[in-house]
N, C-alpha and C positions, 0 to 999 in steps of 0.2 A: 175366616175360621179355617184352621188347618188340621188335617187328620193327625199329623205328627204330634201336635199339642194335646189332642184328645188322647192319643195312645200313651203319651208320657204321663198324663194325669191319671189314666186308668191304672197304670203300674204303681204310681205314687199312692193312689187311693187304696189299692189292695194291700200295700205295705203299712199303711197308717195304723191299723189296729195292732199289728205286730210291734211296731215302733212304740206305741203307747204302753204295751205290756212290758217292753224292755225298759221304758222310762220309769214305770212304776217300780220295777225291780232294780233300779239304779244301774242298769247295763248300758243304757243310752241316755244322752242328754238331749232334750228338745228345748230350744230357746223360745222365749215369749214372742220374739219377732217371727219365728217360723210358725208358731201357733196362729198368730194374727194373719199370716199370709196364706192360710189354708183355704181361702175361698176359691173353690175349683172353677167356677164359671168365670170369675174375674181373671184367673190365670189363663184360661183357654182363650177368652175373647179379648183380653188386654184392652186396647183402645176402642174396640168396637162397642157400640151400644147394644145391650141385651134386647132393647125394644125392637131392634131390627129383626129379631128372631121370635117374635110373638106367635108366629104361625107354627112354631115347632113345639108341640105339646110337652115333649121331654124336658125342655128348658124350664118351663114352669114347675114341673114336678121336681126337678133337681133343685130348684130354688127352695122349695118347701123342705125337702129332705136336708139340704145344706144347713138350714137354720137349726134343725134338730141335731145334726151332726156336730155343728159348732158348739151348741149348748152342752152336749155330752162330753166333748173333748175338753171344754173349759172346766166342766165339773170334775173330770179326771184330774186335771192339774190342781184344782183347789183341794180335792180330797187327799191327794198325795202330799201337798204342802201341810195339811192338817194331820198327817200321819195315819190317815184312814185307808190303809193299803187294800184291805179286803173289800171295802166298799168301792174303791177306785177300780178294782178288778171287775166287780159286778157291773160297773158303769161301762167298762170297755165292751162287755157282752152286748150292751144295747147298741153299740156302734157297729158291730158286725153286720146285722141285717141292713142298716142304713148304707153301709159301704157296698154291700152286694147290690142293693137296689140302684145306687148311683152308678155302679159299674155297668149294670144292665142298661140303664138309660143312656149313658155315654157311648156304649157300644152301639146302641140303636142309632144315635146321632151320627156316629162315625160311619156306619153303613150307609145312612142316608146321604152323607156328604159324598161318599164314593159312588153311589148309584145315581143320585138325583141332583147333586150339587145344590144344596139348600140355598135358596135365594133370600137376600135381605129384604 
């Protein structure tokens, strides 16, 4: 696990709600492929097994939040397709606290890597 990957994902994660708002307003296009590749932990760990990091409590917490995050993002896409723009905007508001929590947890993991070199 590399700190650089975590730092990049933190930045991407912070931008995600802004990008969704732009998508709803037809300012930015987000592809279905990009939407499906938004699993943060898979992107950070790539070929490593998450089971190797069971001792890191933040990993389990991010996994739980990731599921909620993904459901809300999918809902935003569906609502926009249905023309329910106002409801889609309300759904993005649910994503903001999830994003903040995941950023906090990823930052915590990043610090641990730097200080303690998390062992598999």
